[in-house]
ChimeraX commands (.cxc) that place a marker at each C-alpha (Angstrom):
marker #1 position 48.87,-19.69,-8.61 radius 0.5
marker #1 position 48.96,-15.84,-9.13 radius 0.5
marker #1 position 45.53,-16.33,-11.18 radius 0.5
marker #1 position 44.03,-17.76,-8.17 radius 0.5
marker #1 position 45.15,-15.07,-5.88 radius 0.5
marker #1 position 44.25,-12.15,-7.94 radius 0.5
marker #1 position 40.63,-14.13,-8.61 radius 0.5
marker #1 position 40.15,-14.34,-4.84 radius 0.5
marker #1 position 41.36,-10.51,-4.18 radius 0.5
marker #1 position 38.56,-9.72,-6.94 radius 0.5
marker #1 position 36.09,-11.70,-4.99 radius 0.5
marker #1 position 36.98,-10.42,-1.83 radius 0.5
marker #1 position 36.73,-6.84,-3.26 radius 0.5
marker #1 position 32.85,-7.76,-4.38 radius 0.5
marker #1 position 32.21,-9.06,-1.23 radius 0.5
marker #1 position 33.02,-5.70,0.36 radius 0.5
marker #1 position 30.97,-3.61,-2.01 radius 0.5
marker #1 position 27.73,-5.94,-1.62 radius 0.5
marker #1 position 28.28,-5.43,2.33 radius 0.5
marker #1 position 28.74,-1.65,1.76 radius 0.5
marker #1 position 25.52,-2.00,-0.86 radius 0.5
marker #1 position 23.57,-3.79,1.97 radius 0.5
marker #1 position 24.41,-1.23,4.83 radius 0.5
marker #1 position 23.35,1.38,2.41 radius 0.5
marker #1 position 20.09,-0.02,1.79 radius 0.5
marker #1 position 19.52,-0.56,5.24 radius 0.5
marker #1 position 20.24,3.04,5.99 radius 0.5
marker #1 position 17.96,4.02,3.40 radius 0.5
marker #1 position 15.19,2.36,4.56 radius 0.5
marker #1 position 15.77,3.41,8.13 radius 0.5
marker #1 position 15.85,6.96,6.87 radius 0.5
marker #1 position 12.39,6.39,4.86 radius 0.5
marker #1 position 10.93,4.81,8.18 radius 0.5
marker #1 position 11.62,7.99,9.87 radius 0.5
marker #1 position 10.44,10.28,7.39 radius 0.5
marker #1 position 7.19,8.33,7.27 radius 0.5
marker #1 position 6.39,8.18,10.66 radius 0.5
marker #1 position 7.60,12.48,10.93 radius 0.5
marker #1 position 5.00,12.86,8.01 radius 0.5
marker #1 position 2.44,11.05,10.05 radius 0.5
marker #1 position 3.26,13.06,13.37 radius 0.5
marker #1 position 2.12,15.86,10.86 radius 0.5
marker #1 position -1.13,14.66,10.08 radius 0.5
marker #1 position -0.16,13.82,6.74 radius 0.5
marker #1 position -2.49,10.89,5.08 radius 0.5
marker #1 position -0.82,8.54,2.70 radius 0.5
marker #1 position -3.06,7.02,-0.33 radius 0.5
marker #1 position -5.90,7.66,-2.32 radius 0.5
marker #1 position -8.52,9.95,-1.07 radius 0.5
marker #1 position -11.65,8.15,0.28 radius 0.5
marker #1 position -14.74,8.89,-2.02 radius 0.5
marker #1 position -17.50,10.72,-0.68 radius 0.5
marker #1 position -20.78,8.63,0.30 radius 0.5
marker #1 position -23.86,9.42,-2.18 radius 0.5
marker #1 position -26.63,11.09,-0.54 radius 0.5
marker #1 position -28.57,8.11,-1.12 radius 0.5
marker #1 position -26.63,5.28,0.09 radius 0.5
marker #1 position -28.03,4.58,3.53 radius 0.5
marker #1 position -31.00,3.94,1.26 radius 0.5
marker #1 position -29.79,1.66,-1.39 radius 0.5
marker #1 position -27.80,0.11,1.93 radius 0.5
marker #1 position -30.89,-0.48,3.61 radius 0.5
marker #1 position -32.57,-2.14,0.31 radius 0.5
marker #1 position -29.22,-4.56,0.19 radius 0.5
marker #1 position -29.78,-5.53,3.50 radius 0.5
marker #1 position -33.28,-6.05,3.51 radius 0.5
marker #1 position -32.63,-8.20,0.18 radius 0.5
marker #1 position -34.62,-6.25,-2.20 radius 0.5
marker #1 position -31.91,-5.53,-4.17 radius 0.5
marker #1 position -28.31,-6.98,-5.05 radius 0.5
marker #1 position -25.10,-5.64,-4.60 radius 0.5
marker #1 position -24.56,-5.49,-8.04 radius 0.5
marker #1 position -27.83,-3.09,-8.12 radius 0.5
marker #1 position -26.95,-1.31,-5.44 radius 0.5
marker #1 position -23.38,-0.48,-6.70 radius 0.5
marker #1 position -25.14,0.79,-10.36 radius 0.5
marker #1 position -27.91,2.82,-8.52 radius 0.5
marker #1 position -24.51,4.67,-6.60 radius 0.5
marker #1 position -22.55,5.01,-9.55 radius 0.5
marker #1 position -19.69,2.80,-8.17 radius 0.5
marker #1 position -18.42,-0.79,-8.37 radius 0.5
marker #1 position -19.70,-3.57,-6.69 radius 0.5
marker #1 position -16.64,-4.00,-4.68 radius 0.5
marker #1 position -16.39,-0.49,-3.39 radius 0.5
marker #1 position -20.23,-0.73,-2.71 radius 0.5
marker #1 position -19.73,-4.07,-0.44 radius 0.5
marker #1 position -16.44,-2.65,1.11 radius 0.5
marker #1 position -18.59,0.48,1.99 radius 0.5
marker #1 position -21.32,-1.43,3.72 radius 0.5
marker #1 position -18.66,-3.70,5.75 radius 0.5
marker #1 position -16.72,-0.15,7.07 radius 0.5
marker #1 position -19.19,2.41,7.12 radius 0.5
marker link #1:1,2 radius 0.2
marker link #1:2,3 radius 0.2
marker link #1:3,4 radius 0.2
marker link #1:4,5 radius 0.2
marker link #1:5,6 radius 0.2
marker link #1:6,7 radius 0.2
marker link #1:7,8 radius 0.2
marker link #1:8,9 radius 0.2
marker link #1:9,10 radius 0.2
marker link #1:10,11 radius 0.2
marker link #1:11,12 radius 0.2
marker link #1:12,13 radius 0.2
marker link #1:13,14 radius 0.2
marker link #1:14,15 radius 0.2
marker link #1:15,16 radius 0.2
marker link #1:16,17 radius 0.2
marker link #1:17,18 radius 0.2
marker link #1:18,19 radius 0.2
marker link #1:19,20 radius 0.2
marker link #1:20,21 radius 0.2
marker link #1:21,22 radius 0.2
marker link #1:22,23 radius 0.2
marker link #1:23,24 radius 0.2
marker link #1:24,25 radius 0.2
marker link #1:25,26 radius 0.2
marker link #1:26,27 radius 0.2
marker link #1:27,28 radius 0.2
marker link #1:28,29 radius 0.2
marker link #1:29,30 radius 0.2
marker link #1:30,31 radius 0.2
marker link #1:31,32 radius 0.2
marker link #1:32,33 radius 0.2
marker link #1:33,34 radius 0.2
marker link #1:34,35 radius 0.2
marker link #1:35,36 radius 0.2
marker link #1:36,37 radius 0.2
marker link #1:37,38 radius 0.2
marker link #1:38,39 radius 0.2
marker link #1:39,40 radius 0.2
marker link #1:40,41 radius 0.2
marker link #1:41,42 radius 0.2
marker link #1:42,43 radius 0.2
marker link #1:43,44 radius 0.2
marker link #1:44,45 radius 0.2
marker link #1:45,46 radius 0.2
marker link #1:46,47 radius 0.2
marker link #1:47,48 radius 0.2
marker link #1:48,49 radius 0.2
marker link #1:49,50 radius 0.2
marker link #1:50,51 radius 0.2
marker link #1:51,52 radius 0.2
marker link #1:52,53 radius 0.2
marker link #1:53,54 radius 0.2
marker link #1:54,55 radius 0.2
marker link #1:55,56 radius 0.2
marker link #1:56,57 radius 0.2
marker link #1:57,58 radius 0.2
marker link #1:58,59 radius 0.2
marker link #1:59,60 radius 0.2
marker link #1:60,61 radius 0.2
marker link #1:61,62 radius 0.2
marker link #1:62,63 radius 0.2
marker link #1:63,64 radius 0.2
marker link #1:64,65 radius 0.2
marker link #1:65,66 radius 0.2
marker link #1:66,67 radius 0.2
marker link #1:67,68 radius 0.2
marker link #1:68,69 radius 0.2
marker link #1:69,70 radius 0.2
marker link #1:70,71 radius 0.2
marker link #1:71,72 radius 0.2
marker link #1:72,73 radius 0.2
marker link #1:73,74 radius 0.2
marker link #1:74,75 radius 0.2
marker link #1:75,76 radius 0.2
marker link #1:76,77 radius 0.2
marker link #1:77,78 radius 0.2
marker link #1:78,79 radius 0.2
marker link #1:79,80 radius 0.2
marker link #1:80,81 radius 0.2
marker link #1:81,82 radius 0.2
marker link #1:82,83 radius 0.2
marker link #1:83,84 radius 0.2
marker link #1:84,85 radius 0.2
marker link #1:85,86 radius 0.2
marker link #1:86,87 radius 0.2
marker link #1:87,88 radius 0.2
marker link #1:88,89 radius 0.2
marker link #1:89,90 radius 0.2
marker link #1:90,91 radius 0.2
marker link #1:91,92 radius 0.2
view
């Protein structure tokens, strides 16, 4: 019977530790979010910097839009991946 009592008290201790760990995790997430918001308010940008558009981008884009070249050929002409070329055409 004492073994069950000892085991139950250990389970209770572990549950308390788990609750404390969960509270700490929530607190850290909240602090992290506050830091991100503060950094954004200061004008900090996150992520990888955007590649500058090559000088001949508009010309290559127009060739692609008029179906004179494929997106793969356009990407090769600009020296970027096909995915990047298509993303540029969609967003810029």
